[in-house]
N, C-alpha and C positions, 0 to 999 in steps of 0.2 A: 296364649297363656305364658309363654317364655317372656314376651314384652311385659306382662303385667309383674312376672317374677322380678324382672330387671329393675323396673321402676320400684318395686316394693323394697328391693335390697338397698336402694339409695334413700328412699323417703319412708323407711320404716318409722312407726310411731313409737315413742317412749311415753305413754300416758300412765304414770304410776302415783300412788298415794302413799305417803309417809304418815303413819299414825304418831301422835305425839307421845312422848314418854310420861312417866308420872312427874307431877310437879316437883319441882326442886326449890326447897326454901332457901331464902337468902338471908344474910345477916340482918339483925333487927336495926330500925331507925331510931337513933337515939333522941331525935328532936320531934317526932310525930306522935307524941302522946301515946295512945294505946296501940302499942306495936304488935300486940297479939291478934288484932284485927286487920292489920295491914296485908294487903294482897301480896302473894309471892310472885315473883317475876319469872313466869313460865316461858318457855320457848315458843315460837310461833306454832300455831296449830294447822292441820290440814295441808301440810307442805306437798305440793304437787308438782311434777315436772313434765311437760309436754313437749313434743317435738312437732312443729307446724309443717315439717318437710323441707326445711331449708339446709339440709346437709350439715347439721350439727349446731345451728343457731336456736338454742334451746330457751324455752321461757320457763321460769320458776314462779310459782304462786303459792300464797299462804294466807292464813287469817289470823286475826288478833286471839291471844289465848283466852279461853273462856273465863279465866280468873280475873282478866282485866277489861271485860266487856263493858261494864258499867262504872269504870273509873273515871273520875272527873278530876279537873284541876291538875292534871299530869300530861306530859308528852310522851308518847311511845314511839321509839324507832326500833329499827331491826338492823342487826349486824350480819351481813352475809359473806361468807368465805367460800371460794371454790378453787378447786386445783386446775390450773391451766396446764394440760399436758402438753401443748405446743411448745411453751416456754419453761415447763417443769418448774412452776412456782406457784405459790397460793396468792390469789388476788382477793381483796377486801373491799367491800362498799357498805356505807350505811345509807339507809333510806327510810322514809316515813311511809312509802308506798307499800303496797301489797303484792307487787310483781317486780321481777327483774329478768332481763334477757342476757344471755352470755354465750360465748363460743365454747363448744366442747368438741372433743375428738371422740366420735362414736365407736371408734374401735377400742377404746380404753375405758376403764371404770369412771363414773361420773361421781365425784366426790364434792360434797356440799356440807357445810357447818353453818348453823344460825344460832343466834341468840337475841333476846329481847333486851332493849336499853329503855329504862324507866327515869325520867326525872320529874319531880313534884317540888311544889313550892316549900313543903315541910322539909326537903333535903337541902334547902338553901342552894337549889340550882346544881347540886352534885348528882351526877348520873349514877345509876344503880344498873348492874349488869346482871342478868339472870345466867344460869349455866348454859354452856354451848351444847348443842346436840348435833350429832353427825349423821349423815345419810349417805350411803354408797350404793350405787347401782352398777353392776357389772353386766354388759350385754353378752348374751351367749353367742359364741362363735358359729357362723353358717358358711357354707360354701365348700368346695372342694379343697382338701388340704393342701398347702403349698401351691395354690393358684393365685395368691395375691401378687399384684405387680410389683415391680422393683425399679429403683433409680428414677423415680419421678422427679422431673427437673422442668422448670418454667424459665423462659427468657423473653423479656419485652424489648424486642429489637427496634432502637431508635424511637421508641414511643409511637411507633406506627403499626405494629402487629406483635402479637405474643404467641409463642409456641410453647405447649407442654408436651413432653415426651417421656416415654417409659419403656421399660422391658418387661417382658412377660416373666411370670413366676417360675420357679424351678420346676414345677408340676403344671403342665399345660395339656389337658385333654385335647384329643383330635377334634378338628371343626369347631374350635372355641372362637368366640367372637367378643371383643371389648366394646365398652360403651362408657363415654364420659358425660357427667352432667355438672352444671355449674349454677350458681346463684350469687347475688349481691343485693344489698338492701333496696336498690331501686327496682327490683323485680318482683312480680307478683307471684311467680312461681318458678321452678327450675326448668332449665332448658338443656336439650342435648347439644353436643359439640357442633358448631356450624360448619366445620370443615376438618375432617379426619385427615391425618397424615398416614399414609398406607405404604407399607413396605412389602418385601416379598413374604414375610411371615405373617403380615395382616395388620391391623390398626396398631400404630405404635406412637401416636401422637395427635394432637389437636392445635390447629391454628385458629386464633381469635383475632377478628378484625378489631380496630381501636374502639369503634363504636359499641362494641359488646362489653367493653372493660369499665372498670370504675376505680379510681384511685382513691387513696387514704380510706379505704374501707375493707372489711373482710370480704374476700373473694373465695367462696367455698367451692370445693370440686369434689366429686368421687368418680372413681373408676371401678366398674363391675364387668361382669360378663356373663355369658351364657355358654353352655356346651351340652352335648347329648349326655354327658356324665352327671350333669347337674350344674347349677350355679356357680360361678367363680367367686372367690372372696372378694368382699368390697373394701376399697382402700379410701380413705377420707383425707383430705389436704384443705388447709386454710392459709391463704397467703394475702399479702398486700402488693399490688402489681407494681407500685412505684419503686419497691426495693427489688425489683428484678430487671431493671432497665440495664441494657448493654448498647452504649452508643455506636455510631458508625465509625469506620476507620478515619483518622485524620489524613486527608490526602494533600492538601496544599501546604507544603513545608518547604522552607527556603533557609538556606545557610549563607551568612556572609561574614567577612572579616573587616572590622573597623577599628583602627587605632589600637591594634594588638589584642582586640577582643573579638572572640567568636560569638556571633548573635544568631539565634534561631528564631524564626517568625513562622506562624502558621495561622490557618483560619479554622474556625470551629467546624466540627464534623457536620454533615447533612442530617436531615432527620428532624424530628419534632421535640428534641430536647432543648429547652432554652438555654441560651449561652450562660447566663448566670447560675445554672445549675451544674455547671461542669468543673471539675479540676482535672488537671493533667500530670502525668509522669513523663519526664524527659530522661531518656537513657543515653549516656555518651561513652563512646568507646574510642580511646585515643591510642595510636600506634606510635611508640617512641622511636628514636633513631637507633636505639640499641636492640630494637626487635621486641621488646616487651610490649604488653598491652595493658591499658588502664582503663577500667569501667567505673562508672558513677551513675546512680540514679537519684532523681530529685523529684519531689512532688510539689507542684505549683497549685496552691489553694486560693490565691487572689482571684476573686471574681472578675471574669471577662479579661484575665490577663493572658494574652496569646503570643507572648515573647519571652525568650530566656537568653541570657548572656552569661559567659564566663571568659576568664582570662585565658589566653592562649599560652599553652605549655612551651616552654623556651625549647625544650628538646624533643618536640612533637614532630611527627612526620605526616600524620594523618589523622583527622578527627571525624568521626561519624556520629549521627545523631538519629535516634528513633523516638516517636512519641505515641502516647495513647492516652485515652480520656475515660472519665467515670463520673456518675452523678455524685455531687458533694453532698455533705451532711446536712446543708440547708435544705435540701429538697427531698431526701430519703434517708432512711436509716442504714441502707446498704445498697448494694448493686453489683454490677460485673464490669471489669475493665474491658474496654474495646480491644480489638486486635492492635498489634503494633503497626505503625506506619512503615513505609519504605524507608530504608536507610538513606540519609542525604550526608554528603561528607564534603569536607574541605581539605586541602593540602597546604604545606607551608610554602613561603615565597621562594626559597632556594629551588626546591623542586619545580615550582611553577616557572620560575626564570630559566630553568634548565630546559624543561620541556618547550618553552617559548623560543630559546635558542635553537634547540634542535628543530622545531618547526620552520624557523627562518632558513636555516641551513637547507632543509628539504625542499622549501619553496624555491629557493635560489637555484639548487641543482635542477629541479623540474623546470624552471624558466630557461635555463641555459640549454637543457635538452630540447625544449620546445622550440627555441630560437633556431638550434641546428637543424631541427626537423623542417621548419619553415624554409630555411635557406636551401636545403637539399630539394624540397619540393619546387621552389622556384626556378632553381637550376635546371631541374629535369623538364620543366615546363618550357623553359627558354630553348633547350636543345632540341625539343620535340618541334617547337615552332620553326627554328632555323632549319632543321631537316625538311620540314614540309615545304618551306619557301625554296630551298634548293631543287626540290623535285619538281615543283611548279616552274621554275626557270629552265630547267633542262627540257621539259615538254614544250615550252614556249619556243625555244630554240628550234626544235625539230620541226615544228609546225611551219615557222618562218622559212626555214630552209626548203621545205617542200613547196612553197608557194611563190618564193622570190626567185628571181633570175639568178644565175650562178655569178653574174657580174657583181651582184650586190650582196652576195653571201660573205665576202670578207668584212663587211661593215658590222655583221651580227656575230661574228665569231668572237 
């Protein structure tokens, strides 16, 4: 039963019927003969809004006004306006069809305005609009008060996988459990999160593999929950995943100095983001000889440009660079900057020459010490050999004196 309640909270049906208002008369047509018998341009009839269970992807249906059913020789179109609560603005569309589908936030009132547009031969091609009618539906709030999740946030890491995370609401009953469902236009029905991110407090996110995502389309999500105290409030979200990309860190960075210019080169970050979809930001930090520090940030938007050069400061002592990347405006409306790369630094020639000289002196001193050590080792080795030779000669003389007659002993003294 709890599972049915959970799914019902996300896939609740909004099947409502809006009755047409009283016909509204329009101004007379001066070139249409008997204007008293010309039909009024009434608003669409039988406006119906239904929810197929796609987490806010709502279908709007209507029929032609009864006063225009038998009208011939005229074109009838409909102007529909609805309030986009995600972007907080009215959207408008004209169509000759009798249905339209739009994205709505099911946590907020659904506002729809419609009118009929009539164009006939007797009006010389001029469009005549009827009066606009408005319909508003405010869903009744359900669920434990204060239990709606907070800080919902999605990041598409390197276009390889996406993580959506959240915090629990200010009121969270004991033994509560959260559930996430999602849908996009290539799915026949909603599905539950493929892999939950579980912390010590319970489910706090969902990880989506790349194969479950669809770019440049509405990606609808809802997070609800259950508890012994009742269902938790449902939260609805609609995103486009290409606007949530965060590239990997730029790791291959090299700094060089050529003819008085500092040049920074790097390779595009790893991951699935195409090189032509990236822009870069370079941060330079220069330490001057007087101890002051100078910082500068530059955004590079040239496609596939992975180098950056700046004139060297004459009074600089050291310059360090960091770089990060982001999906550019040609591939997405927005996105996240990657983390900064490790700093790569270059120092001025004077300090480099000084350090080189110090290095040569140190190497020279070390060479002298090593030579002296080798001489000492050789000397000690020779002394030991000589001492060993003297000991053998003395032993040899003793043996000869013992075996030779005394008359020959003076020869071996």
